[in-house]
N, C-alpha and C positions, 0 to 999 in steps of 0.2 A: 616369447612374444609379449608376455605380461610385463616383464622387466623393461622391455623397450618402450612399451606404452607408458609405463610409470615415469621413466626418464624423460620422455618427450613432454609429458604433462607438466612435470616440475620445471623443465626448461622453459615451457610456455609461461608459467607463473613468474619465473625470474625475469623473463624477457619483457613482461608487461610493464615493468618499472626498470628503466635502464639509466645509469648515471656514470659520467666520467668527470673526474676532477683532478687536474694535474698542472704542473708548472713546466714551462719549456723555454729554452733560450734559442733564439734565431740568430745566426751569424749575419753579418752585414749583407744586405741585398738578398738574403736567403728567402726562398718560398717553400712552404710546407703544406701539403694537401693530404687529407684522408677522407674516406667515404664509409658510410654505414648503411646497410640495407634496412629499409623501413617499409611497413605496410601502409595501406591507404588510410587517410584521416587520422594519422598519429600526431599527437601534440609534441612539439619540440621546443625546447628553450635553450638558447646558447648565450652564455655570459662570458665576456672576455675582459680582463683587466690587466693593464700594465702598471708598472711601478714608477709613476711620475715620468713616463716616457711617451713621446708622440711618435707617429710614423708607422704604427702597426696597422696594416690593411687587412680587413676581414671580408671574405667573399663566400656566400652560401648559395648553393644551387640545389633545387629540389625538383623531383620529377612531377610533371603534370599529365603525363600519359605514358604508355609503355615505350614510346619511341622518342619522346621529347622531354625537355626540362626547362626550367626558367630560373633566373637569378632572383633570390629572395632578399638578400641583404648584401650591401657593399658599402662599408663604412670604415673610417680610420680613427684611431685614438688621437685625441687632442686634449688640451687643457680645458677646452670649452665643454666637452662631455665627461669631464673628470677622469680622463684616461681609461674609460671603460665603454664597452659596446654591448648592447643587449639585442637579441634577435629572437622573437617568438612567432611561431607559425604552425600550421597543420599541413601535413602532406596531402596532395590532391590525388596521388596515385602511388602504388607501391613501386619501389625501386631504390636506387642508391642516392642518399643525400650526401653531397660533397661539400666539405668545409676547407677553405684555403686561407692560410696566413702568409703575409709577405712583409718582411722588414724592409722598409724603404730608406732606412738610415745607413750611414757609413760606419756604424758601430753595432755590436751585438745588442739585442733587445730581449728582455725576459717578460713573459706574460703568463697569466693564469687562465685556464679554460675550465668552465663548468658546463657540461653538456647533459641535459636532462630530457627524458622522453616519458610518455605515458602520464600517469596521475601526478608525478612529481613536477611535471612541466606546466601544470595548470595552476592558476591563481585562485585560491579559495579564501583569501584574506578578508574579503568584504563580508563573508558570512559571519566571521567572528566579531565584527564591529557592531552588530545590530542589537542583540539582547542576550540574556543569560542562557537561554535554551539553544542558542546557535552553535555552541561547541558540539552538541549531539548531532545537529544537522551537518556540521562540518565533517565529522568522521563518517557519517552516513553517506555524504556526497563522495568522499574519497573512496569508500568501499564500492559505491556504484561505479565510480570511474575505473577502479581496478577490474571490476567485472566486465565493463565495456571494453577495456583495453585487452583483456584476456580473450574475449570473443573475437576481436579484430585480429589478434595474433594467431588464434586458431584458424581463422579463415585464411590468413596469409600463408601459414604453414601448409595447410591442405591444398591451397591453390598453386603454390610454388613447387610442391613436391608430390602432387597427386599421381604422377606417373610412376613414382617409386614406392608407393604404399599400396598394399592390396586392401580390399574393402573391409576385411576382418580387422586389421590393425586400425584403420581409420574409425570404424564403429566403436572399437574398444576405447580408443583415445578420446573420442567425442563423449562417450558415455561416462567415463571417469571424470572428465572435465566438467560435465553438467552436474554430476553428483557433488563435486567439490564446490562449484558455484552455488548450488542449493544450500550446502552447509554454511557457506559464507553469508548468504542472505538470511538464513534462519538465525545465525549468530548476531547479525546486525539488528534484526527486528527485536530479538530478546534484549539486547543491550539498550536499545531505545526505550522499550517498554519498562525495563527495570529502572532506568534513570528517571523516567516520568513518574513512576510509582514512588521512587525515593524522594523526589522533589515535592510531590503532593503530601507525603507523610511529614516532611519538614515544613510544610505550608509555604514553600517558596513559590509554588504556582497554584 
């Protein structure tokens, strides 16, 4: 039981930051779809780029409730958008996010897809543009984001599989996760305090 709990917890950590990066070639008029199960309020970033080719159509559908979904993005690569498409959103309900690609040309078309979720899908770039102390804030925000995503993933796992786990396993998994989150928070606080102390000694602040 302890091994199962440990495996589930580490799977939860890995799942809080998920990324896909691959290249694919669609034959003429070919359509390709895949779906990924997501929890509620998860950040998602989809970036698609072709190589000086137009006519790739992207369609993204996300759940808005347990029984319905809505179209989030529907765009096509053109020279006007530099042959690339970006789609950023947060899920409104847990369920499958579906991504479809369609080659509307009469010849094969190659594209590159980057699919990010969790902390990696969020934009923290503005924090780094303000002042010298912002790199500390940047990494602190990313840690906070990881903790938030892990909590959402935990809730998603428990809610979607609550009928298959007994109370003992659920409590152990929750306890171990909370202990791990506590260690991450303590480490983040220590790093911030250490950096501030170091910068004061160097008379930077």
